[in-house]
N, C-alpha and C positions, 0 to 999 in steps of 0.2 A: 635318078631315082624315077621306078617307073610311075608308068602310068596302066591306071585300070578303065576298060573298056567299061561296053553296055553287061557285056556276058558274064564277065568276073562279079560286077556290082547284083546280077543278079541270081550267078553263082552264093555268093559272099551272102547275100539275102535267104537263099531256101537252107544255104547253115544254119542262121540264126536261128530260121523256124525252124529244120532239124533239133537243135543243140533247146530251145524250150521245150518241146518234146521232153526230149532224153532228162531236163533238170527233174520236170515233174516223174518219169522214170523212176528216176534218182530217189527223189522224197519218198515213194512207194519201199523201192526196194531198201533205202531205210528204217523206216517201220517194220517191214519184216524178218529184216537181219535181225531187228534190237530182239524180235519174238523169237528166233529162233536161238537165240542165244541164251533168254530167259529159260525158252525149253531147254535147252541142255544144261545149263544149271541148274536144274529140277533133277531133269532125269541124272545126272552125277550125283545129287545128293540121294534120289531112291534106290537107283540100278547099282553105283557107285561105278559108273561109266556112262559115257554120253551115249546119244544113238548114232549109227551109221551111217543113214542114211540121211541124217538130220547133219550129218558132218560134211557124208559129200554136196549135199543140196546147199551149206552155207559157203562151202570155194567156190562152186559155180557164182553163186550169190555176192560174193567179194570181187572176183572176177570180173562179174559185168557190169561192179559198180563203177571199177576200178575201168572199166573199156569207153565206159559215159566218161570220165574225167579224161580221160585219156583224149577220149575223140574234142570233149567239149573246150579241152587245151590249147586244138590245132597238134597235135604229136600225132596224129593218125588222122585217116580220110576216112576208114574205115568205120563206116555206122556199128552201133553197136546193135544186139538181136530186138526189132526181132529181122531186122532188115540183115542180118548177120546169124551164123550160127551162135547156136548156145555154149557157151562157156562149158566145157569137161572139166569136172570135180578132180582133184590132183592127188596123189594118196596123202593122210595125214602125216603131218612131222612133226610129231611127238619125243619128246625125248622120254625112252625108257627108265624107269626107276625100281631098281629090285632091291626088294625089301628084304634086309638079312635078318631070320630067326635069331633070338641067342641059344644058347648051344643048355640043355638038359642041368642042372648042378653046379651053376657055377658061370665063374668068367671065362671069357677068351680068353686062348693065351694066358692064361695062368698056369703054369707047372702042377703038374698031381699032386 
């Protein structure tokens, strides 16, 4: 069994304080992410496609929330933004669906 010293307790107390700060950042980030989701849905309905700028920001924000989770669960000692760099957006991972137009004058594959 490991015995913790005074420095370990102080480091843990500091981590608890940072975790509380990041908890509130998480709450705010959730609200902003919800707004991005709703805005993207509206833009998709109106324009037929999502906004690329919001896609990138949404991805970065999602990564930021994940960084907070990793820090809070002791999976990393690296503190999230603003104590480290803001996450860079990754390319969208979308499945491209190709629309096949029917041939004029009849069914496909039917012999003339």
